[in-house]
Structures are given as C-alpha cells and as structure tokens.
C-alpha atoms as one frame of an Amber mdcrd trajectory, in Angstrom:
protein
 129.827 128.521 227.523 129.136 132.230 227.074 130.749 133.951 224.146 132.668
 137.084 224.917 132.407 140.253 222.920 134.710 140.342 219.896 138.235 140.904
 221.153 141.585 141.791 219.697 143.130 138.498 220.884 145.167 136.964 218.098
 143.914 139.547 215.604 145.845 139.770 212.349 145.123 142.981 210.464 143.157
 142.684 207.213 142.335 144.401 203.949 139.111 144.299 201.998 140.909 142.181
 199.414 142.679 139.629 201.596 145.186 137.319 199.997 147.131 134.200 200.844
 150.880 134.656 201.083 153.663 132.147 201.515 155.446 131.574 204.775 159.052
 130.546 204.223 159.837 127.478 202.166 157.643 124.969 203.983 154.844 125.103
 201.433 152.353 126.323 204.023 150.201 129.378 203.426 148.328 131.700 205.727
 145.957 134.667 205.460 147.862 137.839 206.233 145.822 140.831 205.016 146.181
 144.469 206.056 143.605 146.160 208.242 140.950 148.349 206.618 139.681 151.547
 208.188 137.218 150.745 210.956 138.196 147.096 211.299 139.311 147.658 214.877
 135.765 148.629 215.844 134.037 145.992 217.959 131.691 143.871 215.878 133.035
 145.154 212.564 132.039 143.266 209.424 134.152 143.949 206.375 134.575 142.609
 202.826 136.851 139.717 201.974 138.221 138.376 198.705 140.563 135.544 197.811
 143.726 135.986 195.773 146.071 133.016 196.007 149.587 133.896 194.819 150.788
 131.926 191.822 153.708 130.446 193.767 151.243 128.554 195.971 149.718 126.893
 192.916 153.125 126.207 191.391 154.169 124.543 194.650 151.032 122.392 194.591
 151.629 121.202 191.030 155.263 120.444 191.870 154.212 118.284 194.789 151.617
 116.493 192.676 154.237 115.643 190.043 156.532 114.298 192.776 153.909 111.909
 194.178 155.275 108.525 195.186 152.466 106.079 194.488 151.831 102.948 196.565
 151.335  99.457 195.185 147.994  98.644 193.630 145.273  97.161 195.801 145.029
  93.360 195.737 141.250  93.276 195.220 139.008  94.265 192.329 136.786  96.603
 194.351 137.146  99.447 196.839 137.075  97.234 199.952 140.707  98.137 200.709
 140.085 101.848 200.123 140.408 104.234 197.199 141.558 102.332 194.136 144.915
 103.379 192.716 143.736 103.950 189.150 140.874 106.208 190.269 143.063 108.394
 192.429 145.856 108.608 189.861 143.371 109.832 187.269 142.086 112.550 189.597
 145.495 113.657 190.903 147.130 113.787 187.492 144.318 116.009 186.254 144.847
 118.133 189.366 148.471 118.690 188.413 147.799 119.536 184.763 144.436 120.896
 183.598 142.716 121.839 186.865 142.202 125.616 187.299 141.824 127.028 190.830
 141.355 130.539 189.436 137.811 129.629 188.387 136.976 129.058 192.057 138.433
 132.412 193.027 136.375 134.130 190.335 133.199 132.443 191.569 133.859 133.278
 195.213 134.929 136.847 194.559 131.710 137.489 192.642 129.796 136.802 195.858
 129.396 139.115 198.869 132.007 137.642 201.226 132.912 139.079 204.601 135.036
 138.672 207.703 134.147 139.377 211.317 135.753 138.475 214.607 133.756 136.443
 217.137 135.211 135.307 220.440 138.753 135.867 219.257 138.517 134.163 215.850
 137.941 135.689 212.430 134.993 134.045 210.732 134.683 134.198 206.942 131.181
 134.008 205.513 129.036 134.641 202.461 125.958 136.819 202.981 123.466 137.037
 200.120 120.291 139.042 200.625 117.215 138.255 198.570 115.649 140.886 196.346
 112.260 139.803 197.698 110.846 141.572 200.778 110.287 139.600 203.994 112.847
 136.952 203.054 113.476 134.495 205.899 117.067 134.641 207.232 118.747 131.223
 206.997 122.209 130.205 208.172 123.546 126.945 206.680 126.551 125.129 208.145
 128.733 122.878 206.014 130.452 119.677 207.150 133.623 117.630 206.676 135.176
 116.968 204.187 133.100 119.778 202.802 133.286 123.556 202.980 131.285 126.575
 201.916 131.970 125.416 198.353 129.431 122.604 198.786 126.753 125.243 199.455
 127.274 127.558 196.486 124.754 125.870 194.197 121.825 126.572 196.549 122.429
 130.335 196.718 120.389 131.118 193.593 117.428 128.826 194.308 117.140 129.974
 197.931 117.622 133.728 197.512 115.903 134.078 194.117 113.197 131.385 194.135
 111.122 132.958 191.345 113.958 132.158 188.940 114.163 128.557 190.181 110.631
 127.195 190.353 109.515 128.840 193.597 107.549 131.907 194.607 108.604 135.202
 196.158 107.157 133.982 199.469 109.804 131.213 199.475 112.770 133.609 199.561
 115.617 133.419 202.062 118.398 135.768 203.070 121.377 133.421 203.172 124.386
 133.313 205.515 127.043 130.691 204.766 129.925 130.714 207.279 133.128 128.693
 207.227 133.463 126.885 210.530 136.528 127.677 212.673 139.457 125.641 211.356
 137.883 125.328 207.908 138.468 127.296 204.728 139.271 130.953 205.234 138.093
 131.194 208.833 140.745 131.304 211.525 142.191 128.102 212.949 141.757 127.804
 216.730 145.000 127.997 218.705 143.536 126.608 221.929 140.983 123.894 222.740
 137.317 124.658 223.220 135.946 125.322 219.748 133.418 122.497 219.733 129.986
 122.352 218.102 128.377 124.061 221.112 130.689 127.040 220.816 130.176 127.249
 217.062 126.422 127.318 217.627 126.798 130.201 220.061 129.016 132.018 217.570
 126.434 131.613 214.809 123.799 133.316 216.958 126.226 136.203 217.516 126.815
 136.355 213.766 123.123 136.443 212.870 122.387 139.137 215.428 125.416 141.101
 214.264 123.971 141.039 210.738 120.768 142.563 212.081 118.527 139.487 212.178
 116.221 139.256 215.186 114.739 135.960 213.988 116.219 133.269 211.750 116.329
 129.560 210.974 119.332 127.224 210.715 120.127 124.197 208.561 122.968 121.797
 207.923 124.197 118.311 207.160 127.121 116.350 208.619 128.757 118.716 211.140
 126.114 121.234 210.130 123.480 118.908 211.587 125.451 118.636 214.831 125.783
 122.422 215.067 122.059 122.850 214.398 121.219 120.329 217.118 123.431 122.242
 219.557 121.788 125.515 218.592 118.374 123.935 219.169 119.458 122.886 222.670
 120.732 126.396 223.356 117.451 127.803 221.964 118.562 131.431 221.563 115.661
 133.846 221.403 116.029 134.488 217.680 116.165 130.869 216.474 112.767 129.869
 215.079 113.657 126.320 214.032 116.189 124.026 212.416 116.450 121.661 209.464
 118.871 118.729 209.427 119.527 116.067 206.819 121.676 113.876 209.075 119.414
 113.654 212.138 120.617 112.181 215.430 117.952 109.642 216.338 119.323 106.305
 217.633 117.521 105.547 220.928 119.724 104.655 223.922 118.227 101.199 224.289
 119.254 100.495 220.684 122.612 102.282 220.799 123.923  99.917 223.496 123.611
  96.976 221.083 125.305  98.972 218.329 128.254  99.872 220.549 128.849  96.185
 221.120 128.600  95.423 217.402 125.690  93.072 218.026 122.946  92.166 215.548
 119.830  94.320 215.663 117.759  93.725 218.799 114.285  92.239 218.588 111.259
  94.450 218.236 112.524  96.870 215.607 110.370  97.785 212.622 111.693  97.170
 209.114 112.813 100.827 208.796 114.457 100.756 212.208 116.300  97.512 211.497
 117.532  98.867 208.153 118.870 101.993 209.909 120.531  99.847 212.582 122.220
  97.647 209.982 123.430 100.684 208.000 125.071 102.217 211.052 126.513  98.906
 212.208 128.171  98.523 208.790 129.404 102.113 208.904 131.083 101.700 212.278
 132.499  98.271 211.465 133.879  98.986 207.985 133.849 102.696 207.171 134.317
 104.666 210.373 138.084 104.432 210.917 138.648 107.952 209.528 136.463 109.362
 212.315 138.127 107.294 215.018 141.525 108.557 213.913 140.479 112.200 213.814
 138.614 111.889 217.114 141.599 110.417 218.930 144.762 111.456 217.003 144.038
 114.425 214.701 147.547 115.813 214.998 149.132 112.520 213.961 146.979 112.019
 210.890 147.433 115.653 209.897 151.153 115.462 209.100 150.704 113.295 206.044
 147.608 115.185 204.915 149.403 118.527 205.226 152.487 117.355 203.331 151.094
 115.209 200.504 148.473 116.485 198.047 147.804 112.912 196.905 147.350 111.796
 200.517 144.867 114.594 201.170 143.018 113.826 197.935 142.718 110.130 198.840
 141.494 110.937 202.367 138.705 113.132 200.997 137.897 111.251 197.781 137.234
 108.149 199.883 134.311 109.958 201.538 133.051 111.429 198.277 132.895 107.872
 196.943 131.177 106.417 200.006 128.758 109.201 200.847 127.455 110.482 197.508
 124.420 108.781 196.009 126.587 107.363 193.262 127.131 103.676 193.871 130.755
 104.339 194.842 131.538 106.408 191.733 131.408 110.007 192.968 131.895 111.395
 189.452 128.249 110.458 188.879 127.238 113.042 191.502 130.066 115.594 191.478
 132.415 116.682 188.736 136.142 116.153 189.226 136.522 119.933 189.273 133.993
 120.265 192.092 135.813 117.667 194.174 139.187 119.241 193.445 137.879 122.714
 194.292 137.126 121.450 197.784 140.352 119.455 198.128 142.402 122.430 196.913
 140.732 124.732 199.432 141.826 122.385 202.217 145.339 122.239 200.748 145.848
 125.973 200.247 144.522 126.846 203.709 146.479 123.955 205.291 143.382 122.964
 207.246 143.685 119.168 207.386 144.602 119.211 211.081 142.492 122.194 212.132
 139.364 120.715 210.548 140.029 117.287 212.111 140.335 118.876 215.554 136.559
 119.378 215.565 136.217 115.584 215.817 138.556 115.600 218.820 136.584 118.436
 220.417 133.262 116.691 219.936 134.331 113.126 220.794 130.779 111.782 220.648
 128.521 109.556 218.576 126.623 112.086 216.515 123.891 109.596 215.582 122.678
 109.008 219.155 119.273 110.460 219.951 119.001 114.129 220.820 116.296 115.734
 222.945 115.156 118.811 221.045 112.021 120.798 221.771 112.102 123.704 219.308
 110.549 123.287 215.837 112.634 120.933 213.707 112.440 119.689 210.135 114.154
 116.632 208.668 114.782 115.421 205.132 116.035 111.882 204.559 118.215 111.434
 201.467 118.723 107.856 200.195 122.509 108.068 200.031 122.960 109.303 203.609
 125.168 107.305 206.005 121.942 105.981 207.477 118.300 106.610 206.735 116.710
 107.679 209.999 113.224 106.194 210.456 110.375 108.529 211.287 109.640 106.670
 214.525 113.102 107.434 215.932 113.060 110.972 214.528 109.821 111.857 216.307
 111.295 110.672 219.622 114.371 112.905 219.184 112.800 116.020 217.684 109.671
 116.617 219.765 108.262 119.419 217.600 108.785 117.776 214.228 107.148 120.218
 211.841 108.331 118.505 208.644 109.606 115.048 207.693 110.181 113.897 204.144
 111.964 111.012 202.446 113.256 111.926 198.980 114.382 109.624 196.183 117.821
 110.962 195.260 120.832 112.623 196.813 123.317 111.627 199.453 125.316 112.982
 202.375 126.324 116.119 200.439 122.704 117.014 199.710 123.201 120.701 198.879
 126.078 119.861 196.546 124.568 116.831 194.848 120.942 117.941 194.502 120.744
 121.731 194.948 117.300 122.128 193.392 115.795 119.328 195.484 117.499 120.557
 198.638 116.200 124.084 198.017 112.673 122.778 197.535 113.004 120.962 200.852
 114.103 124.191 202.578 111.071 126.020 201.235 108.683 123.304 202.404 110.412
 122.721 205.724 110.320 126.326 206.919 107.078 127.534 205.340 105.103 127.262
 208.558 107.672 129.340 210.487 107.637 132.388 208.212 104.599 133.831 209.941
 106.621 134.043 213.176 109.117 136.592 211.815
C-alpha cells in the first residue's frame, strides 16, 4: 500500500500548545487544538503540548469512587485473573493520591510534535543528540504500552556519555505514538495495519531529514519493525526487535492444534514451544477478543476506569519480569500514567483495532533479509531460540540473551536496553 502525500482529510486545526477538551457530558475527551501559522503547509511539523482540563481529571476520580466491585476470586492465586485486593489497592490510589500533572510536566519538557501522514495526525517525540554523527533511531511502542514506556531510554540513548557509553554510541531518537494510541489520531476507516504504520514511519523519518536510520521495537513495535524490514525502504539500515517472530511453519502447525511439542526439537526450542503453548491456552484470550471483537470489548473499557485498569494491569503482571507482581518492575505511578493516558484519550477501542487489522499470529516465522538484531529478555512471552531466529532473520548481525527484564524491556530495564541498542547497531553506523 502506497502512502499518499499528507492531505487535509479529516484535519482538525491545531495550536502549538494543544489541549484536551470535553465533549458534552459523556465523559469522553478529544484533542481539539487551533491551527498554528503554516500548519496547512504539506508536510508541516509543529510543536505539541498536553494540557488536560481539570474537569477531565475530576470526572475520572468521580468514576473511580463509583466503582462497583465484583465478588472476590475463589482461588488463592491469579489463575482466575487479576486479584480483587491488588486491583482495589491500585484503583483507590488512582482516585486519591495519583497525580497526572507530573506526567504532563515530564512530557511537556520534551520536544513533542505533530505532523499529518496519510490523513492522520501523528504525535511524536524527537530528541536530537548533542553528539555529532548520532545514528537516527525510531522506536515503536506496543500494547498496552505507549510512548510513556519509552521515556526512560531517552537520556541513555541520546546522551550516552552521561550513562556509561561513549559519544560514538549516540542516537537521534524519534518516538511516535501509533495511530489509535495516545495523542495520535484514531483511524476512522479500516486499513491502518502494521504494514501501513511501517510505511508511515519511513515518511516520518524522511520528513525529519534522515536519509538513513534504524528501527527498533517490542510487542507491536516488533511487528512494525518486521513489516518495515519486508518493505526495505532505501533509508532503513537495519532493525532490532525484542519479541522476534521465529516459530517455523512445521512447528507452528502442532502449536495451532494445541499438541505437545513435536519430536526433534532442541532443549531451547522445546522450552519456547511450551511457553507459547501455555500462552495461547491460558493467557491469550485478551488477544482473541481484540482480534475478533474489539468494538464489543471497548464499551466496558471506555466506560469503567476500574475495568480498563484491570485489563491492562493483568498484562503488566503477566509480562513483566516480576513473578506476577508488577510492582517489582514498575511503580504504581508508572502503570497508572499509562492507564490514565488510555483513559483520557479514550483509546481502548482504537488501540484494540490494531489487533483486528493484523489478525495474525505474530510469533510465526518471518522471512527478513536486511540486517537484524535481536535481544532475548527472560520475562518475554517466549524466549526465542537462536536456531529459529537465524532461520527467520537471515542477516542476523546481533543476538544476545540477557538475564533480566521482560516484555516491557525499555520500561523495566532502560539502562540494559540502551546498552543492547548500542551493541546491536554498532556495526551499521559506518553505513550512514
């Protein structure tokens, strides 16, 4: 699918200091800024800031206080889902001491921008390194994440000399919010799948003046990177993923049937097979629902703060390297920052629609021929073995297994993730 030049279709005018304003009494909020001078120019990139009106936060706290809680689970573990006591503790803090304004202050201190690509406004952070010859890097977040999960790597990647690296390790960093997520526009028609996002990211990087760049991501970010690698735009030097798609077709057919691991697998391959079999059998219902019925699941998530918090906290608990206690990896404020972003932007449905658009098993082997780097974190949904990874990524320039961190690698272990970025892309810097 070819991306068109930026158009005026669906364009809402904007100001450099965009804000969220209420729409009626429904409790929904939308970005409605006023247009700055020059914004109508094709390819315009202009500043963006967040300023949520107080009534939106008052409405949120009112809804939290009005939560109707379900009965307690009948087991002593999380096998039935998020435990009542854990969620009540988080949600009650959300309605009392939690402070969204700290997030706004953090975001507004960063260089944030808006630009329209193929009819949608894309919000992104763009931080240039002070070091010359920095390598441009675009990182894509996932679900239930956002650009907030990437903030802790900005310093280490753009200013490596202050974080244990050298000037030669520096990156210029571009962190976009995917369509339907955060402050980017929500698609109003089908077609915004991972392929189209990958094409949009190449437009974005070229619009920012980068002739050559690298791309990285986890979760949906890995899927987008894989798509970009297939598209192989002229400027893309290589990718890094920390949720690689590696399951060979002759193995995937057993997994689809829910069968035990086939004969002939190595110990690493069998462990990966068993991890994914458990994921699909016991932990994958969220994905099935969003892949098949995103609109249906979105009503409850858009109307109930506690429901949204439970939906997302469940994944924080399962996917962090925390033994099921996400507070060991992320603070309650960090989790609530992300949950609140979804709530205030009313993006439960629009983010879930990406699953419907993709409608594929994102762990099945890819066939990628541009340079690729992979880091395996121990708390990932599955730990891809090197043997499968080499079959999927034919120019594997870097492969490393680390000893800590989970699915939200940038969020959980920003220093380690940044070190992996430096090592993964070092050999490609000479190509810029």
